[in-house]
BALOBA-1460 file (C-alpha; in Angstrom, 3 decimals):
// residues 207
<rec num="1" residu="m" x="-9.611" y="-17.583" z="22.209"/>
<rec num="2" residu="d" x="-11.017" y="-14.200" z="23.465"/>
<rec num="3" residu="k" x="-7.694" y="-12.237" z="22.639"/>
<rec num="4" residu="i" x="-7.766" y="-13.761" z="19.199"/>
<rec num="5" residu="l" x="-11.321" y="-12.296" z="18.829"/>
<rec num="6" residu="q" x="-10.560" y="-9.155" z="20.171"/>
<rec num="7" residu="f" x="-7.712" y="-8.845" z="17.489"/>
<rec num="8" residu="l" x="-9.978" y="-9.677" z="15.069"/>
<rec num="9" residu="l" x="-12.263" y="-7.537" z="15.498"/>
<rec num="10" residu="k" x="-9.792" y="-4.327" z="16.108"/>
<rec num="11" residu="s" x="-8.580" y="-5.782" z="12.731"/>
<rec num="12" residu="g" x="-12.033" y="-5.220" z="11.453"/>
<rec num="13" residu="e" x="-11.573" y="-1.462" z="11.898"/>
<rec num="14" residu="l" x="-9.004" y="-1.196" z="9.170"/>
<rec num="15" residu="k" x="-12.476" y="-1.678" z="6.761"/>
<rec num="16" residu="k" x="-13.122" y="1.972" z="7.703"/>
<rec num="17" residu="i" x="-9.721" y="3.913" z="7.050"/>
<rec num="18" residu="k" x="-9.020" y="5.292" z="3.503"/>
<rec num="19" residu="r" x="-6.440" y="5.665" z="2.078"/>
<rec num="20" residu="k" x="-5.312" y="8.700" z="1.048"/>
<rec num="21" residu="g" x="-3.913" y="9.017" z="-2.059"/>
<rec num="22" residu="i" x="-7.029" y="9.189" z="-4.237"/>
<rec num="23" residu="s" x="-8.909" y="11.199" z="-1.714"/>
<rec num="24" residu="f" x="-6.806" y="14.059" z="-2.621"/>
<rec num="25" residu="y" x="-7.853" y="14.349" z="-6.032"/>
<rec num="26" residu="k" x="-11.813" y="14.480" z="-4.835"/>
<rec num="27" residu="s" x="-12.523" y="12.507" z="-8.197"/>
<rec num="28" residu="g" x="-14.594" y="9.756" z="-6.204"/>
<rec num="29" residu="e" x="-14.762" y="6.999" z="-2.880"/>
<rec num="30" residu="p" x="-10.792" y="4.955" z="-2.405"/>
<rec num="31" residu="d" x="-10.584" y="2.305" z="-1.765"/>
<rec num="32" residu="s" x="-10.188" y="1.285" z="2.014"/>
<rec num="33" residu="a" x="-6.573" y="0.040" z="3.623"/>
<rec num="34" residu="s" x="-8.468" y="-3.593" z="3.660"/>
<rec num="35" residu="d" x="-9.708" y="-3.219" z="0.250"/>
<rec num="36" residu="h" x="-5.792" y="-2.530" z="-0.858"/>
<rec num="37" residu="s" x="-4.624" y="-5.560" z="1.135"/>
<rec num="38" residu="f" x="-7.356" y="-8.373" z="0.059"/>
<rec num="39" residu="r" x="-6.345" y="-7.351" z="-3.422"/>
<rec num="40" residu="m" x="-2.665" y="-7.463" z="-2.272"/>
<rec num="41" residu="a" x="-2.784" y="-10.793" z="-1.061"/>
<rec num="42" residu="l" x="-4.838" y="-11.912" z="-4.421"/>
<rec num="43" residu="m" x="-1.897" y="-10.733" z="-6.990"/>
<rec num="44" residu="a" x="0.565" y="-11.829" z="-4.483"/>
<rec num="45" residu="w" x="-0.993" y="-15.595" z="-5.029"/>
<rec num="46" residu="l" x="-1.773" y="-15.286" z="-8.737"/>
<rec num="47" residu="f" x="1.767" y="-13.836" z="-9.739"/>
<rec num="48" residu="s" x="3.701" y="-15.773" z="-7.397"/>
<rec num="49" residu="q" x="3.554" y="-19.061" z="-9.305"/>
<rec num="50" residu="n" x="6.910" y="-20.655" z="-10.567"/>
<rec num="51" residu="k" x="8.897" y="-18.144" z="-9.065"/>
<rec num="52" residu="k" x="11.464" y="-18.783" z="-6.616"/>
<rec num="53" residu="i" x="9.717" y="-17.184" z="-3.350"/>
<rec num="54" residu="d" x="7.077" y="-18.602" z="-0.967"/>
<rec num="55" residu="p" x="3.708" y="-17.840" z="-2.185"/>
<rec num="56" residu="e" x="2.509" y="-17.929" z="1.693"/>
<rec num="57" residu="k" x="4.522" y="-15.697" z="2.867"/>
<rec num="58" residu="a" x="4.200" y="-13.353" z="0.411"/>
<rec num="59" residu="m" x="-0.027" y="-13.484" z="0.832"/>
<rec num="60" residu="k" x="0.713" y="-13.275" z="4.774"/>
<rec num="61" residu="m" x="2.946" y="-10.083" z="4.192"/>
<rec num="62" residu="a" x="0.134" y="-8.484" z="1.480"/>
<rec num="63" residu="l" x="-2.684" y="-9.118" z="4.512"/>
<rec num="64" residu="i" x="-0.571" y="-7.104" z="7.075"/>
<rec num="65" residu="h" x="1.827" y="-4.691" z="5.936"/>
<rec num="66" residu="d" x="-0.904" y="-1.921" z="5.956"/>
<rec num="67" residu="i" x="-2.680" y="-3.584" z="9.769"/>
<rec num="68" residu="a" x="-1.072" y="-1.072" z="11.684"/>
<rec num="69" residu="k" x="-3.107" y="1.705" z="10.109"/>
<rec num="70" residu="v" x="-6.371" y="0.557" z="12.648"/>
<rec num="71" residu="l" x="-4.367" y="2.550" z="15.176"/>
<rec num="72" residu="t" x="-2.279" y="5.112" z="13.313"/>
<rec num="73" residu="g" x="-4.472" y="5.868" z="9.956"/>
<rec num="74" residu="d" x="-3.370" y="6.527" z="6.955"/>
<rec num="75" residu="i" x="0.703" y="8.346" z="6.881"/>
<rec num="76" residu="t" x="1.334" y="9.754" z="3.738"/>
<rec num="77" residu="p" x="5.238" y="11.004" z="2.795"/>
<rec num="78" residu="y" x="3.404" y="14.250" z="2.409"/>
<rec num="79" residu="d" x="1.323" y="14.678" z="5.528"/>
<rec num="80" residu="g" x="2.057" y="18.305" z="6.849"/>
<rec num="81" residu="l" x="3.286" y="18.907" z="3.030"/>
<rec num="82" residu="l" x="-0.275" y="20.265" z="1.578"/>
<rec num="83" residu="p" x="-0.919" y="23.322" z="1.007"/>
<rec num="84" residu="k" x="-3.960" y="24.659" z="3.333"/>
<rec num="85" residu="n" x="-5.757" y="26.530" z="-0.260"/>
<rec num="86" residu="s" x="-8.246" y="23.997" z="-1.809"/>
<rec num="87" residu="k" x="-7.061" y="25.390" z="-5.564"/>
<rec num="88" residu="q" x="-3.402" y="25.335" z="-4.318"/>
<rec num="89" residu="r" x="-3.491" y="21.847" z="-3.541"/>
<rec num="90" residu="e" x="-5.203" y="20.378" z="-6.539"/>
<rec num="91" residu="e" x="-2.244" y="22.053" z="-8.076"/>
<rec num="92" residu="f" x="0.048" y="20.693" z="-6.116"/>
<rec num="93" residu="v" x="-1.419" y="16.652" z="-6.305"/>
<rec num="94" residu="k" x="-1.446" y="17.057" z="-9.761"/>
<rec num="95" residu="k" x="2.440" y="16.288" z="-9.774"/>
<rec num="96" residu="w" x="3.853" y="15.486" z="-6.643"/>
<rec num="97" residu="r" x="7.381" y="17.102" z="-5.775"/>
<rec num="98" residu="r" x="10.399" y="14.687" z="-5.240"/>
<rec num="99" residu="l" x="11.387" y="15.269" z="-1.586"/>
<rec num="100" residu="p" x="14.972" y="15.489" z="-1.010"/>
<rec num="101" residu="l" x="16.116" y="11.826" z="0.302"/>
<rec num="102" residu="k" x="16.926" y="13.017" z="3.456"/>
<rec num="103" residu="e" x="13.582" y="14.424" z="4.051"/>
<rec num="104" residu="k" x="12.043" y="11.351" z="2.299"/>
<rec num="105" residu="e" x="14.049" y="8.634" z="4.650"/>
<rec num="106" residu="k" x="13.336" y="10.576" z="7.547"/>
<rec num="107" residu="r" x="9.658" y="10.509" z="7.056"/>
<rec num="108" residu="y" x="9.973" y="6.832" z="6.057"/>
<rec num="109" residu="k" x="11.952" y="6.103" z="9.365"/>
<rec num="110" residu="d" x="9.323" y="7.812" z="11.721"/>
<rec num="111" residu="k" x="6.482" y="6.340" z="9.629"/>
<rec num="112" residu="l" x="7.569" y="3.189" z="10.453"/>
<rec num="113" residu="k" x="8.468" y="3.501" z="14.305"/>
<rec num="114" residu="k" x="5.082" y="5.115" z="14.646"/>
<rec num="115" residu="e" x="3.468" y="1.916" z="13.046"/>
<rec num="116" residu="e" x="6.004" y="-1.203" z="14.593"/>
<rec num="117" residu="g" x="4.744" y="0.754" z="18.006"/>
<rec num="118" residu="a" x="0.837" y="0.221" z="17.002"/>
<rec num="119" residu="l" x="1.584" y="-3.307" z="15.810"/>
<rec num="120" residu="k" x="2.897" y="-4.121" z="18.589"/>
<rec num="121" residu="k" x="0.380" y="-2.592" z="21.075"/>
<rec num="122" residu="l" x="-2.536" y="-4.508" z="18.292"/>
<rec num="123" residu="t" x="-1.121" y="-7.974" z="18.948"/>
<rec num="124" residu="g" x="0.580" y="-7.753" z="22.518"/>
<rec num="125" residu="k" x="-2.597" y="-10.072" z="24.082"/>
<rec num="126" residu="l" x="-2.248" y="-12.650" z="21.150"/>
<rec num="127" residu="p" x="-0.372" y="-16.125" z="21.769"/>
<rec num="128" residu="p" x="3.307" y="-15.841" z="21.518"/>
<rec num="129" residu="a" x="4.291" y="-17.625" z="18.984"/>
<rec num="130" residu="l" x="1.611" y="-15.860" z="16.817"/>
<rec num="131" residu="r" x="2.056" y="-12.393" z="18.037"/>
<rec num="132" residu="e" x="6.075" y="-13.097" z="16.939"/>
<rec num="133" residu="d" x="4.907" y="-14.117" z="13.221"/>
<rec num="134" residu="i" x="3.184" y="-11.231" z="12.497"/>
<rec num="135" residu="i" x="5.221" y="-9.380" z="13.564"/>
<rec num="136" residu="s" x="8.168" y="-10.543" z="12.026"/>
<rec num="137" residu="v" x="6.606" y="-11.024" z="9.101"/>
<rec num="138" residu="w" x="5.528" y="-6.707" z="8.814"/>
<rec num="139" residu="l" x="9.480" y="-6.549" z="9.308"/>
<rec num="140" residu="e" x="10.338" y="-8.467" z="6.595"/>
<rec num="141" residu="y" x="8.296" y="-6.442" z="4.470"/>
<rec num="142" residu="y" x="9.263" y="-2.984" z="5.831"/>
<rec num="143" residu="q" x="13.269" y="-4.269" z="5.893"/>
<rec num="144" residu="g" x="12.914" y="-5.022" z="2.016"/>
<rec num="145" residu="k" x="15.638" y="-7.759" z="1.794"/>
<rec num="146" residu="s" x="14.077" y="-10.426" z="0.972"/>
<rec num="147" residu="p" x="12.656" y="-11.729" z="-1.959"/>
<rec num="148" residu="e" x="9.118" y="-12.060" z="-0.772"/>
<rec num="149" residu="a" x="9.257" y="-8.444" z="0.306"/>
<rec num="150" residu="k" x="10.976" y="-7.023" z="-2.877"/>
<rec num="151" residu="f" x="8.054" y="-8.968" z="-4.829"/>
<rec num="152" residu="v" x="4.852" y="-7.727" z="-2.560"/>
<rec num="153" residu="h" x="6.554" y="-3.937" z="-2.482"/>
<rec num="154" residu="q" x="6.304" y="-4.335" z="-6.015"/>
<rec num="155" residu="i" x="2.783" y="-5.638" z="-5.708"/>
<rec num="156" residu="d" x="1.792" y="-2.274" z="-3.576"/>
<rec num="157" residu="v" x="2.809" y="-0.055" z="-5.983"/>
<rec num="158" residu="l" x="1.056" y="-2.061" z="-8.923"/>
<rec num="159" residu="e" x="-2.166" y="-2.028" z="-6.525"/>
<rec num="160" residu="n" x="-1.781" y="1.350" z="-6.295"/>
<rec num="161" residu="l" x="-1.645" y="1.644" z="-10.116"/>
<rec num="162" residu="l" x="-5.047" y="-0.486" z="-10.439"/>
<rec num="163" residu="e" x="-6.946" y="1.832" z="-7.936"/>
<rec num="164" residu="s" x="-6.013" y="5.104" z="-9.832"/>
<rec num="165" residu="l" x="-6.853" y="2.998" z="-12.953"/>
<rec num="166" residu="e" x="-10.418" y="2.057" z="-11.654"/>
<rec num="167" residu="m" x="-10.352" y="6.015" z="-10.685"/>
<rec num="168" residu="w" x="-9.596" y="7.419" z="-14.512"/>
<rec num="169" residu="l" x="-12.348" y="4.658" z="-15.973"/>
<rec num="170" residu="k" x="-14.929" y="6.740" z="-13.271"/>
<rec num="171" residu="n" x="-13.452" y="10.322" z="-14.571"/>
<rec num="172" residu="k" x="-11.020" y="10.835" z="-17.821"/>
<rec num="173" residu="t" x="-9.063" y="13.640" z="-15.926"/>
<rec num="174" residu="f" x="-8.246" y="11.869" z="-13.014"/>
<rec num="175" residu="p" x="-4.427" y="12.213" z="-13.224"/>
<rec num="176" residu="t" x="-2.707" y="9.137" z="-13.120"/>
<rec num="177" residu="q" x="0.735" y="10.067" z="-13.687"/>
<rec num="178" residu="p" x="2.080" y="10.163" z="-9.835"/>
<rec num="179" residu="w" x="1.034" y="6.794" z="-9.693"/>
<rec num="180" residu="w" x="2.955" y="5.539" z="-13.721"/>
<rec num="181" residu="e" x="6.035" y="7.403" z="-12.048"/>
<rec num="182" residu="r" x="6.452" y="5.248" z="-9.097"/>
<rec num="183" residu="a" x="5.070" y="2.189" z="-11.139"/>
<rec num="184" residu="d" x="8.005" y="2.981" z="-13.428"/>
<rec num="185" residu="e" x="10.423" y="3.340" z="-10.729"/>
<rec num="186" residu="a" x="9.637" y="0.311" z="-8.907"/>
<rec num="187" residu="i" x="8.540" y="-2.277" z="-10.528"/>
<rec num="188" residu="d" x="10.784" y="-4.942" z="-12.738"/>
<rec num="189" residu="d" x="9.371" y="-8.087" z="-12.053"/>
<rec num="190" residu="p" x="8.278" y="-10.325" z="-15.750"/>
<rec num="191" residu="q" x="4.634" y="-10.749" z="-15.211"/>
<rec num="192" residu="l" x="4.002" y="-7.674" z="-12.624"/>
<rec num="193" residu="l" x="5.485" y="-5.663" z="-16.223"/>
<rec num="194" residu="k" x="3.443" y="-7.657" z="-18.022"/>
<rec num="195" residu="l" x="0.348" y="-6.146" z="-16.267"/>
<rec num="196" residu="m" x="1.428" y="-2.574" z="-15.988"/>
<rec num="197" residu="k" x="1.513" y="-2.830" z="-20.164"/>
<rec num="198" residu="e" x="-1.947" y="-4.061" z="-19.981"/>
<rec num="199" residu="i" x="-3.339" y="-0.874" z="-18.012"/>
<rec num="200" residu="e" x="-1.528" y="1.123" z="-20.199"/>
<rec num="201" residu="d" x="-3.112" y="-0.055" z="-23.166"/>
<rec num="202" residu="m" x="-7.018" y="0.274" z="-21.335"/>
<rec num="203" residu="e" x="-5.378" y="3.551" z="-20.946"/>
<rec num="204" residu="l" x="-4.648" y="4.720" z="-23.932"/>
<rec num="205" residu="g" x="-7.753" y="2.758" z="-25.600"/>
<rec num="206" residu="r" x="-5.097" y="0.151" z="-27.704"/>
<rec num="207" residu="e" x="-8.166" y="-2.725" z="-26.412"/>
């Protein structure tokens, strides 16, 4: 039980890991990785009803998909690419340039390798069955092949869009376009599309 306690204490540090995307815009306090994971788990529960997926597995994926960040920090696809000049950086993040596919894939693989190593270290002293379950669910999510993984990946993108909406509600100059572009590309689940429509209506003042 001591090993589980130590794991829970270390995992709790996810509350200290601030998500970088919002912070690039200096428009308020960004959510923590644990804030993001909690709402993703809630969304997985709410929107997994009447689908041919395992709701428990979907919620597990949402809860642990970012847990390695307690050791790696929040790694983004644009780490090292932002201009050092503050004004240039502000212009850069208003509309992210699209990375070439090869560069994008390389950065993703590098990120995945770092986070997988961190996850194995983080769970290293847990009981074997529990450790195997956590790593298996985490890998399934990032491999993105199962119905649950595909669904939770869409929830991840939609939760990001929700955070951008919250920033916009506080500051109407906040540029939500980058989050909309990602959501338009990634989301095709009918229920999640309905929620996207509600978000759009709110931004456009239709409600």
